[in-house]
N, C-alpha and C positions, 0 to 999 in steps of 0.2 A: 404839823400838829398831829395828824393821824398817826404818823410813825412813832411819835413820842408817846401818845396814848396807847398804842399797840404794845410798845415795849413795857410800859408801866403795868398794863393789864396782864401781859404775859408773865411778868415777874411775880405778880400777886397770885396768879393762877397756879404757876409752877410751885410756888412756895406752899400753897394750900395742899396740893396733891402730894408733894414730897413729905411735908409735915405729917399728913395723914398716914402715909406709908410708914414713917418712923414710929408713929404712935401705935399702929396696929401690930408692928413687929415687936414693939416693947411690951405690949400687953397680951400677946398671943401665947397660947399653950400648945398650939399646933407646930408642926415642923416648918422650917423656913419656906420650903417649896409649897406646902399646902396653904400657909398664910399668904404667900404671894399670889397664888391662884385665887384665893378668896378675895383678896384686895382688888384684883382686876375683874371680879365677878359682880361688882357693884356698878349699877348704871350711873350712879353719881360720879364715881371715879372715872369711868370711861368717858363720860360726857365732859367732865371738867378737863380731862386730858385733851379731848378734841378741841375744846375752846382755847386751851393754852397753846396748842399747836397752831390754831388759826391766827391767834394774835402774834405768835412768833413768826409765822410765814408772812403776815401782813407787814412786818417790819423789815422784810428782805427787800433788796432792790427790785424795781419794777420790771426788770428784764427777765427775771427768772420764770420758768414755766409754771412752777408752783404758784407764784403770785398771780399769774394769769388765770389759773384754775380757780383759786379761791375768790377771785373778783367776779366770777360769773354770778349774775343775778339769781338769787334763791339760795345759794350756799350759806350765806350768813343768816338768812331767815330760818332755814332748817336748823342750824346750830342754836339759834336763839330760842326756837320753840323747844328743842331738847332740854336746854339748860333751865328754861322757865318751868318746864314740867318737873325737873329735879327740885326746884325751889318750892313749887306748889305742893307736891307730894310730901315733902318734908314738913312744911308748915301745917298742912291739913291732917296728915296721917301720922307722921313719925315723931314730931316734936313732943307730943303728949306722952309718948312712951319712952322717951330718951332724955336724960337730964345730965349732960356732960358738964365738967368743970375744968377750970384752968386752961391749958393750951388746947385741950380737946374741944372745949366750948368755942374758943376763938377760931379754930380750924373749921369746925362745923358751921359756924356763921359765915365764914368765907365761902365754903363750898356750896352752901344751900341758900344763902341770902345775898351776900355782897356781890359775888360773881354773877349770879343771875341778873341782879339789878344793873351791874356794869354792862352785861351783854345787851340788855334792852336799850340802854343809852348809846352803846356803840352801834347797834342796829339803826337807831333813829338817825345817827349822824352819818352812817357810811353805806347802808344798803341802797342799791339802785332800785328804789321802790316801784318805779313806773314799769319795770321790766320783769317783775316776778309774776308768775302765771298760776292760775288755778290748777291746771293740769299737772303741776309739779308736786302737788300734795301726795299722791300715791307713792312716788319715789322717795319722799321724805319719810314714809312709814317703814321703809325697808330696814333701817337701822334698829328701831325699837322692836320690830317684829322678829328680826334675826336674834336680837338680844334675848327675847322671851324664849324662843326655841332653844337657844344655847343653854340658858340658865336652867330651864326645866329638864333638859337632857342631862346636864351635869348633875343637877340635884337628884335625879333619879338614880344616878350611879353613886354619888358621894353622900347623899343625905343632907347636903348643905344648901339652903335657900337663903339668899342675902336679905330678902324682905319678907315680913310676916304675911303680907297679902298675896304672896305667890308660894307660900309654903304648902306644898301638896300633902306632905306628911301630916299636917294638922287640919287643913281645910278640905282636902280632896280636890280632884281635878275639876269637878263641876264648878265649885266656888272660885277656884283659881282662874278658870277660863272666863267666868263672869267678870272677875276683877280685871283681867287682862283686856277684855272687850271694853270695859269702862275706861281704862287707861288709854287704849288706842283711840277711843272716842274723844278723849281730852286732847290727844295729839292732833286729831283732825280739826276739832273746833278751834284750838289755838292757832293752827296753821291758817285756817280761813280768816280768823280775826286779824292776824298779822298782815295777810295779803290785803284785806279790806282796808285796814288802817293805813297801810303803806300806799295804796292807790289814792286814798283821799288826801294824804299828805302830798303826794306827787302832783295831784291836780291843783291843789292850793298853791304849790310852788310855781307851777306853770302860769297860773292866773296872775300871781304877783309880778312875774317877769313880763 
């Protein structure tokens, strides 16, 4: 059952990412190279790719080294936190300033709503919740922190910032750093919530047994 669900979720995730790439190429006035770089500058895209890769690797035979790595407690939780943040930021901040239609609307809903919800359900069914640890949280922050440094560095050179709340050219570094601190705080809080909920679920499961 897990393998079937992994394959299904992988197909949906890859479709959403590839369809978004097609749409951004179709509507871009930038060069192919610049458009591609900008496509991979979105936290949404990078995180959905990570989720798609996770589902893809989950469908591989159990004997593979990659499969052993992704099954380590905490890996799925970290990915789930990342994609849930993608969904929350879109619903709270970006949805009100973006009104897509047609295929773009369908792809947006997949990337920002459907796939995050799938990820939470997948986490509930498959994470080894009893073994995720509080001390793992700082390591989970490396990915969003590295992303922020990368995107601000590239933005300083290119002038392109993928999200309005990190646009230094408009907001200035002080406001952007404040926004970044708030977002990192969201990552921390969500991480702690997932660990707490996971431990409670694990305890209830042990009691039932």
